[in-house]
FITISE-865403 format. One record per residue: residue in one letter; chain; x, y, z of N, C-alpha, C in turn. Coordinates in nm, 2 decimals, padded with zeros to 4 digits. Atoms other than C-alpha are relative to their C-alpha. Layout:
<sites>
<site res="a" chain="A" n_east="X" n_north="Y" n_up="Z" ca_east="X" ca_north="Y" ca_up="Z" c_east="X" c_north="Y" c_up="Z"/>
...
</sites>
This chain:
<sites>
<site res="x" chain="A" n_east="-00.09" n_north="-00.13" n_up="00.05" ca_east="00.64" ca_north="-01.49" ca_up="-00.02" c_east="00.01" c_north="00.10" c_up="00.11"/>
<site res="x" chain="A" n_east="-00.07" n_north="-00.09" n_up="-00.14" ca_east="00.80" ca_north="-01.25" ca_up="00.24" c_east="-00.05" c_north="00.11" c_up="-00.01"/>
<site res="x" chain="A" n_east="00.04" n_north="-00.12" n_up="00.01" ca_east="00.69" ca_north="-00.95" ca_up="00.35" c_east="00.04" c_north="00.10" c_up="-00.08"/>
<site res="x" chain="A" n_east="-00.06" n_north="-00.09" n_up="00.07" ca_east="00.94" ca_north="-00.74" ca_up="00.16" c_east="-00.05" c_north="-00.02" c_up="-00.12"/>
<site res="x" chain="A" n_east="00.07" n_north="00.05" n_up="00.15" ca_east="00.81" ca_north="-00.91" ca_up="-00.17" c_east="-00.11" c_north="00.06" c_up="-00.03"/>
<site res="x" chain="A" n_east="00.14" n_north="-00.07" n_up="00.01" ca_east="00.46" ca_north="-00.84" ca_up="-00.06" c_east="-00.03" c_north="00.15" c_up="00.00"/>
<site res="x" chain="A" n_east="-00.01" n_north="-00.15" n_up="00.01" ca_east="00.54" ca_north="-00.45" ca_up="00.00" c_east="00.03" c_north="00.01" c_up="-00.17"/>
<site res="x" chain="A" n_east="-00.01" n_north="00.00" n_up="00.14" ca_east="00.69" ca_north="-00.46" ca_up="-00.32" c_east="-00.09" c_north="00.04" c_up="-00.14"/>
<site res="x" chain="A" n_east="00.14" n_north="00.03" n_up="00.09" ca_east="00.40" ca_north="-00.60" ca_up="-00.51" c_east="-00.10" c_north="00.11" c_up="00.00"/>
<site res="x" chain="A" n_east="00.09" n_north="-00.07" n_up="-00.05" ca_east="00.16" ca_north="-00.39" ca_up="-00.31" c_east="00.06" c_north="00.13" c_up="-00.07"/>
<site res="x" chain="A" n_east="-00.03" n_north="-00.14" n_up="00.08" ca_east="00.36" ca_north="-00.06" ca_up="-00.42" c_east="-00.01" c_north="00.00" c_up="-00.15"/>
<site res="x" chain="A" n_east="00.00" n_north="00.02" n_up="00.14" ca_east="00.36" ca_north="-00.16" ca_up="-00.78" c_east="-00.16" c_north="00.00" c_up="-00.05"/>
<site res="x" chain="A" n_east="00.11" n_north="00.00" n_up="00.04" ca_east="00.03" ca_north="-00.22" ca_up="-00.80" c_east="-00.08" c_north="00.09" c_up="00.02"/>
<site res="x" chain="A" n_east="00.03" n_north="-00.15" n_up="-00.04" ca_east="-00.07" ca_north="00.12" ca_up="-00.63" c_east="00.06" c_north="00.08" c_up="-00.11"/>
<site res="x" chain="A" n_east="-00.03" n_north="-00.06" n_up="00.06" ca_east="00.14" ca_north="00.27" ca_up="-00.89" c_east="-00.06" c_north="-00.01" c_up="-00.15"/>
<site res="x" chain="A" n_east="00.09" n_north="00.05" n_up="00.11" ca_east="-00.05" ca_north="00.07" ca_up="-01.17" c_east="-00.16" c_north="00.07" c_up="00.00"/>
<site res="x" chain="A" n_east="00.11" n_north="-00.09" n_up="00.02" ca_east="-00.35" ca_north="00.25" ca_up="-01.06" c_east="00.01" c_north="00.13" c_up="00.03"/>
<site res="x" chain="A" n_east="-00.03" n_north="-00.15" n_up="00.03" ca_east="-00.20" ca_north="00.58" ca_up="-01.07" c_east="00.01" c_north="00.04" c_up="00.14"/>
<site res="x" chain="A" n_east="-00.02" n_north="-00.04" n_up="-00.14" ca_east="-00.12" ca_north="00.66" ca_up="-00.69" c_east="00.19" c_north="-00.03" c_up="-00.06"/>
<site res="x" chain="A" n_east="-00.17" n_north="-00.05" n_up="-00.01" ca_east="00.24" ca_north="00.84" ca_up="-00.64" c_east="00.04" c_north="-00.07" c_up="00.12"/>
<site res="x" chain="A" n_east="-00.07" n_north="00.13" n_up="-00.13" ca_east="00.44" ca_north="00.62" ca_up="-00.38" c_east="00.10" c_north="00.11" c_up="00.07"/>
<site res="x" chain="A" n_east="-00.16" n_north="-00.03" n_up="-00.07" ca_east="00.68" ca_north="00.82" ca_up="-00.15" c_east="00.03" c_north="-00.02" c_up="00.09"/>
<site res="x" chain="A" n_east="-00.04" n_north="00.05" n_up="-00.13" ca_east="00.88" ca_north="00.65" ca_up="00.06" c_east="00.12" c_north="00.10" c_up="00.06"/>
<site res="x" chain="A" n_east="-00.11" n_north="-00.05" n_up="-00.08" ca_east="01.10" ca_north="00.90" ca_up="00.31" c_east="00.00" c_north="-00.04" c_up="00.16"/>
<site res="x" chain="A" n_east="00.00" n_north="00.02" n_up="-00.16" ca_east="01.18" ca_north="00.92" ca_up="00.68" c_east="-00.06" c_north="00.11" c_up="00.06"/>
<site res="x" chain="A" n_east="00.07" n_north="-00.06" n_up="-00.09" ca_east="00.94" ca_north="01.04" ca_up="00.91" c_east="00.01" c_north="-00.02" c_up="00.12"/>
<site res="x" chain="A" n_east="-00.03" n_north="00.00" n_up="-00.13" ca_east="01.06" ca_north="00.97" ca_up="01.22" c_east="-00.11" c_north="-00.12" c_up="00.05"/>
<site res="x" chain="A" n_east="00.09" n_north="00.10" n_up="-00.08" ca_east="00.79" ca_north="00.66" ca_up="01.31" c_east="-00.16" c_north="00.09" c_up="-00.02"/>
<site res="x" chain="A" n_east="00.13" n_north="-00.11" n_up="-00.02" ca_east="00.50" ca_north="00.94" ca_up="01.24" c_east="-00.09" c_north="-00.09" c_up="-00.09"/>
<site res="x" chain="A" n_east="00.10" n_north="00.13" n_up="00.09" ca_east="00.32" ca_north="00.65" ca_up="01.00" c_east="00.05" c_north="00.09" c_up="-00.13"/>
<site res="x" chain="A" n_east="00.02" n_north="-00.01" n_up="00.14" ca_east="00.20" ca_north="00.78" ca_up="00.65" c_east="-00.13" c_north="-00.04" c_up="00.01"/>
<site res="x" chain="A" n_east="00.12" n_north="00.02" n_up="-00.01" ca_east="-00.09" ca_north="00.68" ca_up="00.49" c_east="-00.04" c_north="00.05" c_up="-00.19"/>
<site res="x" chain="A" n_east="00.06" n_north="-00.03" n_up="00.14" ca_east="-00.31" ca_north="00.73" ca_up="00.15" c_east="-00.08" c_north="00.16" c_up="00.02"/>
<site res="x" chain="A" n_east="00.04" n_north="-00.13" n_up="00.02" ca_east="-00.42" ca_north="01.08" ca_up="00.03" c_east="-00.05" c_north="-00.01" c_up="-00.14"/>
<site res="x" chain="A" n_east="00.04" n_north="-00.09" n_up="00.18" ca_east="-00.56" ca_north="01.28" ca_up="-00.27" c_east="00.06" c_north="00.15" c_up="00.02"/>
<site res="x" chain="A" n_east="-00.03" n_north="-00.16" n_up="00.02" ca_east="-00.38" ca_north="01.62" ca_up="-00.33" c_east="-00.02" c_north="00.04" c_up="-00.14"/>
<site res="x" chain="A" n_east="00.01" n_north="-00.06" n_up="00.15" ca_east="-00.47" ca_north="01.83" ca_up="-00.63" c_east="-00.03" c_north="-00.11" c_up="-00.12"/>
<site res="x" chain="A" n_east="00.03" n_north="00.11" n_up="00.14" ca_east="-00.68" ca_north="01.53" ca_up="-00.82" c_east="00.12" c_north="-00.10" c_up="00.00"/>
<site res="x" chain="A" n_east="-00.07" n_north="00.12" n_up="-00.01" ca_east="-00.35" ca_north="01.28" ca_up="-00.75" c_east="-00.04" c_north="-00.05" c_up="00.11"/>
<site res="x" chain="A" n_east="00.00" n_north="00.08" n_up="-00.13" ca_east="-00.33" ca_north="00.99" ca_up="-00.54" c_east="00.12" c_north="00.00" c_up="00.04"/>
<site res="x" chain="A" n_east="-00.11" n_north="00.04" n_up="-00.05" ca_east="-00.08" ca_north="00.93" ca_up="-00.30" c_east="-00.01" c_north="-00.13" c_up="00.12"/>
<site res="x" chain="A" n_east="-00.03" n_north="00.08" n_up="-00.08" ca_east="00.06" ca_north="00.71" ca_up="-00.08" c_east="00.14" c_north="00.06" c_up="00.06"/>
<site res="x" chain="A" n_east="-00.08" n_north="-00.04" n_up="-00.10" ca_east="00.29" ca_north="00.80" ca_up="00.18" c_east="00.12" c_north="-00.10" c_up="00.11"/>
<site res="x" chain="A" n_east="-00.06" n_north="00.14" n_up="-00.06" ca_east="00.55" ca_north="00.55" ca_up="00.32" c_east="00.11" c_north="00.08" c_up="00.11"/>
<site res="x" chain="A" n_east="-00.10" n_north="-00.04" n_up="-00.06" ca_east="00.77" ca_north="00.63" ca_up="00.65" c_east="00.11" c_north="-00.11" c_up="-00.01"/>
<site res="x" chain="A" n_east="-00.13" n_north="00.12" n_up="00.03" ca_east="01.12" ca_north="00.45" ca_up="00.61" c_east="00.01" c_north="-00.05" c_up="00.16"/>
<site res="x" chain="A" n_east="-00.06" n_north="00.01" n_up="-00.14" ca_east="01.17" ca_north="00.47" ca_up="00.99" c_east="-00.12" c_north="-00.15" c_up="00.03"/>
<site res="x" chain="A" n_east="00.09" n_north="00.13" n_up="-00.06" ca_east="00.83" ca_north="00.16" ca_up="01.03" c_east="00.07" c_north="-00.13" c_up="-00.09"/>
<site res="x" chain="A" n_east="-00.04" n_north="00.14" n_up="00.08" ca_east="00.93" ca_north="-00.20" ca_up="00.91" c_east="-00.10" c_north="-00.03" c_up="-00.09"/>
<site res="x" chain="A" n_east="00.08" n_north="00.05" n_up="00.15" ca_east="00.81" ca_north="-00.39" ca_up="00.60" c_east="-00.15" c_north="-00.03" c_up="00.05"/>
<site res="x" chain="A" n_east="00.20" n_north="00.03" n_up="00.01" ca_east="00.45" ca_north="-00.51" ca_up="00.76" c_east="-00.06" c_north="00.11" c_up="00.03"/>
<site res="x" chain="A" n_east="00.09" n_north="-00.13" n_up="00.00" ca_east="00.37" ca_north="-00.18" ca_up="00.87" c_east="-00.01" c_north="00.09" c_up="-00.11"/>
<site res="x" chain="A" n_east="-00.01" n_north="-00.05" n_up="00.13" ca_east="00.45" ca_north="-00.02" ca_up="00.54" c_east="-00.10" c_north="-00.06" c_up="-00.09"/>
<site res="x" chain="A" n_east="00.09" n_north="00.06" n_up="00.06" ca_east="00.26" ca_north="-00.28" ca_up="00.41" c_east="-00.14" c_north="00.02" c_up="00.03"/>
<site res="x" chain="A" n_east="00.14" n_north="-00.02" n_up="-00.07" ca_east="-00.04" ca_north="-00.24" ca_up="00.63" c_east="-00.05" c_north="00.14" c_up="-00.06"/>
<site res="x" chain="A" n_east="00.02" n_north="-00.13" n_up="00.05" ca_east="-00.04" ca_north="00.14" ca_up="00.47" c_east="-00.04" c_north="-00.03" c_up="-00.12"/>
<site res="x" chain="A" n_east="00.06" n_north="00.03" n_up="00.17" ca_east="-00.05" ca_north="00.02" ca_up="00.11" c_east="-00.14" c_north="-00.06" c_up="-00.03"/>
<site res="x" chain="A" n_east="00.13" n_north="00.09" n_up="00.01" ca_east="-00.30" ca_north="-00.25" ca_up="00.16" c_east="-00.11" c_north="00.09" c_up="00.03"/>
<site res="x" chain="A" n_east="00.11" n_north="-00.05" n_up="-00.05" ca_east="-00.50" ca_north="00.01" ca_up="00.37" c_east="-00.10" c_north="00.09" c_up="-00.15"/>
<site res="x" chain="A" n_east="00.02" n_north="-00.07" n_up="00.13" ca_east="-00.51" ca_north="00.23" ca_up="00.07" c_east="-00.06" c_north="-00.06" c_up="-00.14"/>
<site res="x" chain="A" n_east="00.09" n_north="00.12" n_up="00.10" ca_east="-00.58" ca_north="-00.02" ca_up="-00.19" c_east="-00.13" c_north="-00.06" c_up="00.05"/>
<site res="x" chain="A" n_east="00.12" n_north="00.10" n_up="-00.04" ca_east="-00.87" ca_north="-00.18" ca_up="00.01" c_east="-00.12" c_north="00.12" c_up="-00.04"/>
<site res="x" chain="A" n_east="00.12" n_north="-00.16" n_up="-00.02" ca_east="-01.07" ca_north="00.19" ca_up="-00.04" c_east="00.01" c_north="00.02" c_up="-00.16"/>
<site res="x" chain="A" n_east="00.01" n_north="-00.04" n_up="00.10" ca_east="-00.99" ca_north="00.15" ca_up="-00.38" c_east="-00.07" c_north="-00.12" c_up="-00.10"/>
<site res="x" chain="A" n_east="00.09" n_north="00.08" n_up="00.04" ca_east="-01.27" ca_north="-00.02" ca_up="-00.59" c_east="00.10" c_north="-00.09" c_up="-00.15"/>
<site res="x" chain="A" n_east="-00.09" n_north="00.10" n_up="00.14" ca_east="-01.03" ca_north="-00.11" ca_up="-00.92" c_east="00.14" c_north="-00.08" c_up="00.05"/>
<site res="x" chain="A" n_east="-00.10" n_north="00.07" n_up="-00.04" ca_east="-00.76" ca_north="-00.25" ca_up="-00.70" c_east="00.01" c_north="-00.16" c_up="-00.02"/>
<site res="x" chain="A" n_east="00.00" n_north="00.15" n_up="-00.02" ca_east="-00.88" ca_north="-00.61" ca_up="-00.68" c_east="-00.05" c_north="00.00" c_up="-00.17"/>
<site res="x" chain="A" n_east="-00.04" n_north="00.01" n_up="00.15" ca_east="-00.90" ca_north="-00.60" ca_up="-01.10" c_east="00.05" c_north="-00.03" c_up="-00.09"/>
<site res="x" chain="A" n_east="-00.13" n_north="00.06" n_up="00.09" ca_east="-00.59" ca_north="-00.63" ca_up="-01.19" c_east="00.07" c_north="-00.09" c_up="00.03"/>
<site res="x" chain="A" n_east="-00.07" n_north="00.13" n_up="00.02" ca_east="-00.37" ca_north="-00.91" ca_up="-01.24" c_east="00.11" c_north="00.02" c_up="00.17"/>
<site res="x" chain="A" n_east="-00.10" n_north="00.00" n_up="-00.12" ca_east="-00.16" ca_north="-00.97" ca_up="-00.87" c_east="00.05" c_north="-00.12" c_up="00.04"/>
<site res="x" chain="A" n_east="00.00" n_north="00.13" n_up="-00.08" ca_east="00.01" ca_north="-01.23" ca_up="-00.68" c_east="-00.10" c_north="-00.05" c_up="00.07"/>
<site res="x" chain="A" n_east="00.09" n_north="00.10" n_up="-00.12" ca_east="-00.22" ca_north="-01.51" ca_up="-00.49" c_east="00.02" c_north="00.07" c_up="00.12"/>
<site res="x" chain="A" n_east="-00.01" n_north="-00.03" n_up="-00.08" ca_east="-00.07" ca_north="-01.41" ca_up="-00.22" c_east="-00.06" c_north="00.16" c_up="00.10"/>
<site res="x" chain="A" n_east="00.04" n_north="-00.10" n_up="00.01" ca_east="-00.10" ca_north="-01.05" ca_up="-00.25" c_east="-00.15" c_north="00.03" c_up="00.01"/>
<site res="x" chain="A" n_east="00.12" n_north="-00.01" n_up="00.01" ca_east="-00.47" ca_north="-01.09" ca_up="-00.33" c_east="-00.08" c_north="-00.04" c_up="00.12"/>
<site res="x" chain="A" n_east="00.09" n_north="00.02" n_up="-00.07" ca_east="-00.57" ca_north="-01.28" ca_up="-00.04" c_east="00.03" c_north="00.10" c_up="00.13"/>
<site res="x" chain="A" n_east="00.04" n_north="-00.12" n_up="-00.15" ca_east="-00.44" ca_north="-00.99" ca_up="00.20" c_east="-00.05" c_north="00.13" c_up="-00.03"/>
<site res="x" chain="A" n_east="00.07" n_north="-00.12" n_up="00.02" ca_east="-00.62" ca_north="-00.74" ca_up="00.02" c_east="-00.15" c_north="-00.02" c_up="00.03"/>
<site res="x" chain="A" n_east="00.13" n_north="00.07" n_up="-00.04" ca_east="-00.93" ca_north="-00.95" ca_up="00.07" c_east="-00.01" c_north="00.01" c_up="00.14"/>
<site res="x" chain="A" n_east="00.03" n_north="00.03" n_up="-00.22" ca_east="-00.87" ca_north="-00.95" ca_up="00.49" c_east="-00.02" c_north="00.17" c_up="-00.01"/>
<site res="x" chain="A" n_east="-00.02" n_north="-00.12" n_up="-00.07" ca_east="-00.99" ca_north="-00.68" ca_up="00.66" c_east="00.10" c_north="00.00" c_up="00.13"/>
<site res="x" chain="A" n_east="-00.12" n_north="00.02" n_up="-00.12" ca_east="-00.77" ca_north="-00.55" ca_up="00.94" c_east="-00.11" c_north="00.02" c_up="00.13"/>
<site res="x" chain="A" n_east="00.10" n_north="-00.05" n_up="-00.12" ca_east="-00.98" ca_north="-00.55" ca_up="01.30" c_east="00.11" c_north="00.08" c_up="00.04"/>
<site res="x" chain="A" n_east="00.00" n_north="-00.10" n_up="-00.08" ca_east="-00.99" ca_north="-00.32" ca_up="01.53" c_east="00.10" c_north="-00.03" c_up="00.13"/>
</sites>
């Protein structure tokens, strides 16, 4: 599965978990997940490449205990189970 496909699947999974995903140009500032007024958000910077955007979504999903309980493609499940090393 290609990175762009994995990103689309990860965004879809996040939306099924109740996240609002906002994709906009932030000039490379990054993005990330947060909660605003009780709503879960993931902000993706379109200046970043697909792999960096995927890392941001995966980081948010790894913090959500409900993420692994939903059906998802096997490659995405494997990525979610990997821990990002510093």
